[in-house]
N, C-alpha and C positions, 0 to 999 in steps of 0.2 A: 436426466434433466426433464424430459417430457413427462415422465411419471410424476415427478415432484410437483409440476404445475397442475397436473390433473388432480393430484391429491389435495393441493391447496384449493383448487376450484370446488371440489366436493366438500371440503371442510367449510368453506365460506357459504356454500349453498345450504349445508346443514345448519350452520349458525343462524343464518337469516331465517330459515324455516322454523327453527326452534324458538327464536325470539318472537316471530310472528304468531306462532302457536301459543306461546305464553301470553301475549297481548290479547289474543282471542279468548283464551280461557279466563284471564283476569276480568274481561268484560262479561263473560258468562256468570261469574261470581255475583254480579249484581242481582240477577234473578234467582240464583241458586242459594246464595247465603245472605248477602246484605250489601248495601251500598258501601258501608265502612270497610268490609273485607275486600270488596272489589277495588276500592280506592287504594287500600293498603297494598294489594298485589300489583296494581297498575302503576302506582307512583313510588313505591318503595322497593318491592322485590324485583320487578322487571328491570328497572334502571340499574340494578346491581350488575346486570349483564355487561355494562360498560367496562368493568374491571377485566373480565377475561377477554373481551374483545380487544382491549388495549394491549394485553399480554400477547394475544395472537398477532397483532400488528407489529409488535416489537420483535416477534420471532423467538422470544424467550419464554421459558416455562410453559410450553405448549400443552404438556400433559396436565399441569395444574389448571390451566385455562379451560381445557375440555372438561376436567373434573368439576370445576365450579359451574360451568354451563349445564352439565348433566344434573347436578344437585338442584340448581334453580329450576330446571325443567321438571324434575320429579316433585318439587314442592308445589308447583302451580298446575301442571297439566293433568296428571291421572285423576285426581280427585274431582276436578271440575268436569272432565269428560264423563266420569261416573255419574255425577250429579245431573249433568245435562241429559244423559240417557234416562235418568229417573224423571226429570222434568217432562220429557217427551211422553213418557207413560202416564204421568199425572195429568197432563193436558188431555190426553186421549180419554182417560178415566173420567175426568171432570166433565168433558163433553157428553159422555155416555150417561153420567149421573144427572146432569141438567135435563137431558132429553127424557130420561126416566121420570124425573119429577114433574116436568111439564105434562107428559102423557098421563101420569097418575092423577094429576089435578084435573085434567079434562075428563077422564073416565069417572073418577070418584067425586068430583065437585068439591074436593078438599085436598090438602097436602098430607102426605104421610107424616106421622109423628117422628119417625127416624128412618134410617136407611136400611133397616133389617130386611126389607123386601127386595132390595137391590142386590144383584149378584155381581161382585167385583170381577173385572177382567184380570186385574192385578191385585189379588188378595193381600199381598204383603204391604200394599200402599194404603190400605184401609185406615191405618192409624194416622195417616197424613191429612185426613179429611175431617172437617167439622161441618155440620149441617144444623141450622136452626131456623125456626119460624118466627116471624114478627107479625103480631096481630094488632099492633097499636094504630096502624093507619086506617083501620076499619075493614080492610081487606087483607087476607093472609098473603104475606110475601115470604119468600124463602131466601136464605143466604147460604152459599156454599163456599167454604174456604179450604185451601190446602197450602202446605208448606213443603219446601224441597229439602234443604239441608239444615235450616235453622227455623225453629218454631217462633222466633221473634219476627220473622217476615212472613207474609202470606199473600197469596193470590186469592181474589174473592170474586164471587158472582152475586149479583142482586137481581132477583126476578122482577123487582119494581122497575129497575132501569134497563133490564135485559142486557147488561154489559158486564164484562170482566174488568177487573182492576188489579193493581198490585201495590202493596205497601212494603217498601224495602227495609224499613227499620222500625 
C-alpha cells in the first residue's frame, strides 16, 4: 500500500514537471521559431495533456495516459531545447560580431563590406547571419540580423539605434 502511494506521488510529480516543461518550451518557440508556432504549441498541443491527466485521475488506461504524455512531451520539448541552445550561441556570436564591427569602424573610419574578416566562434552558425550597410542617412549604419529555427523570423541589431530587436513573423 505504501509503495503504491509513493508510485502515484512520483507519477504526479512527473506529470506536473512534464507539463510545466512543455509550457516553458512552447514559450521558447516564440523566439526560436515564430509567434504562430508558439501559440499553436501553447494553446493547442499543451492543452491536449488534459486527456491523459483525466485518464490518470480515473485510474483507467494508465499506460495509455503515460504514452500520450510522453508523445506530447517529445513533440514539444527536445526540439525547443535544441533551438534554445542554438539561440544562446547565436546571441553570443552576435555580441562578438557587433563588437568587431564597432571596433573595425573606429580603427578604419569605415565599416567592412562583409564579415569575411570576422572569425566565427561557432562557424556552423555563419549561415544564420545577415549583415548589410545602409548609407542613405548620410552616415554609414550597419544592420546585423540572425534567425534561429525559421528564417521568416529574425533578431536584428541597428547601429543607428544601438539596440537589438525581434520580429517574430
